[in-house]
N, C-alpha and C positions, 0 to 999 in steps of 0.2 A: 501637248505642244503649246508654246507661248505664242499666240497670234499677235499681229501688230496691234498695239493698244489704240483705242479710240482717243479722240481729242480729250474727252472727259477723263480718261484714265491716265493721260499724260499731263493734265493740269494738276499741279501739286496740291492746290487747295481742294480739288475734287477727290483726291485719293482716299482720305480717311473714311468717308462714308462707304466707298466701294470696298475698302479693305475690311471694314467691320462686317460687310455682307459676305465676305469670303471670296471675292473676285480674285482668281489666280492672276489675271492680267494686271489688276491693280497692284497686287503684291510684287509681281515681276517689275512693273514700272517703278515702284518704290525702291526695290533693290538696285535697279539699274541707275536710278537717280542718286541714291544716297550712299551706297556702298563705297564708291571711290571717294566721296566727300568725307565719310567717317574715317576711312583709312588715312587720308591726307591730314585730317584734323589730329588723329592720334600720333602720326609721325611728327607733326609740328609741336606736339606736347612732349616729345622726347622718347617715344616708344620706338623700338626697332621695327623694321619693315614686317617681319614675321609676326611679332606681337600685335602690331597695328592691324594686320590682316585678320588675325584670329579674333581680336576684340571687335572689329567692324562686323564680322559675321555674327558674333554673339549679340551685337546690338540689333541686327535685323531680326534674329530669333526672339529677342526680348520684346520687340514691338508686337509680336503675335499675342503676347500676354497683356500688353498695356494699351493697345490701340483704342479699346473701348472707353478709355478714360479721357480721351481728347474731347474738348469742347471748343468749337470754332468761335473766335472773337474777331472775325473779319479776315480780309485778304492778307496773306502772309503769316497768319497765326499758326498754321500747322507746321511750317518750316521752323519757326522759332521754338515751338513746343518740342519738336523732334530733337533739336540740339540741346535743349534743357535736359531732356531725358538722357541724351548721350553723355552730357557732362556728369550726370549722376552715376551713370554706368562706369565712367572713367574713374570717378572718385571712389566708388565701391571697389573697383579693381585695384586702385592704388593702396587702399587700406588693407586689402587682403594680401597684397604682394609681399610685404616684409614678413608676415606671419608664415605664409606658405614657404618662403625661402628658408626661414629658420627651421621649419619642420623637415624640409627636404635635406638640409645640411645635417640635422640630427639623425635622420633615418639613414643617411649615407654613411655616417660614422659608426653608428651603434648596431645596425642590423644588416645582414646579408640581403641580397636581392631576393624578393619573394617569388617563388616558383608558382605560376598559375597553371593549375591542371586543366586539361581540355574539357569542354562540356560533356556531360554524359548523354546517353541516348534519349532519355525523357526530355532533357532540356532542348536538344536538337529538334525533336519532334514538336515541342511547344513553340519554338522560334519559327519553324516552318508553317505551323498553323496560324501564328500571328501574322506572318508575312502575307499569307493568302488573304487576309482581311484588308490589306492595302490595295489601292488601285494599281493597275499594271505598270503605269509609268513610275509611280513612287517606288514600287518594288524594284524596278530596274535601277533607279537612282541609288537606293539603299544598297543594293548588291554591288554596284560599281564602286561606291564610295567606301563601304565597310567590309566587303567580302572578297571581291576579285581584284582590288587595286592595292592601296587606295588610289583611285584616279582623282585628279584635280577637278574642281567644278568646271573649269574651262574645257577639260577633256570630256567630262560627262556631257556638257552641253553640245560638244561637237559630235559625240557618238549618238546622242539621242535627238539631235537636230532641234535643240531648244537653246535659249540664251543662258549664259553663265549665271546671271542673276536669278533666272527662274529655277535653274538647277539648285542653287543655294537655298532659296526659299522652300522649294519642294522638299529638299533633303531634311531641313530642320523641322518642318512641320510633320513630315512623315516619321521622323525619328521620335518626336514627341508622342505621336499616335502609337507607334510601336512600343515605346516604353510603357505607356499606360496599359497596353494589352499584356505585356510581360509582367508588370508589377502585380497585375491581378491573377497571375498564374503561379501557384506555389512551386511548380517545377522549375521556375526561373529565378528563385530568390538569390542564389549565389551569383548568377550572371548579372542581375540588376545591381547588386552590391558592387561587383567588380567595375561595372560601367560607371557608377557614380564616383568611385575612387579615381578612375582614369579621367573623368570629366573635370574633377577638381584640379587635376594636374595640368589641364589645358589641352585643347585639341589642336589639329592641324588643318 
């Protein structure tokens, strides 16, 4: 559960050190502060609301990978750095977009829809074993988002009595942990490949 952040955790300039340390409360505060701002920024750049929402969530996930690269240069430097990173994410997205659209069009014309067979029993067992290595709250979030729903992050937050931002952060961090576990298991090779294809196509 995401407790009420302390003053240090709500001070934007104090966030990066706490985030590097793995503070769930700091990551929650980061998501609560910046997700709406990312979404608004992308809408102002001409993205649709759904695309802006998806890309904003992708950005929060991206900061899990790059937060350790931040170096403070005084008050306000973290916020400026965050939006420089976000601008690079947007530029990368824009470069990929035309190519992905062309591929989608070509696939739509030349190939029938691919039928995806359900996972076999060894894969199901492997996923269950990997899920058991997540903590209880993260298992519930993954289940609600990917298995029993999909529920929105707002709905997940309401069900589990956590904030929407905390649900988002926990989901993407847990998903990365789960993917690492599945990638290491040969029983899950086909499932991992399918997930990578779906991710390139964009999530919701």
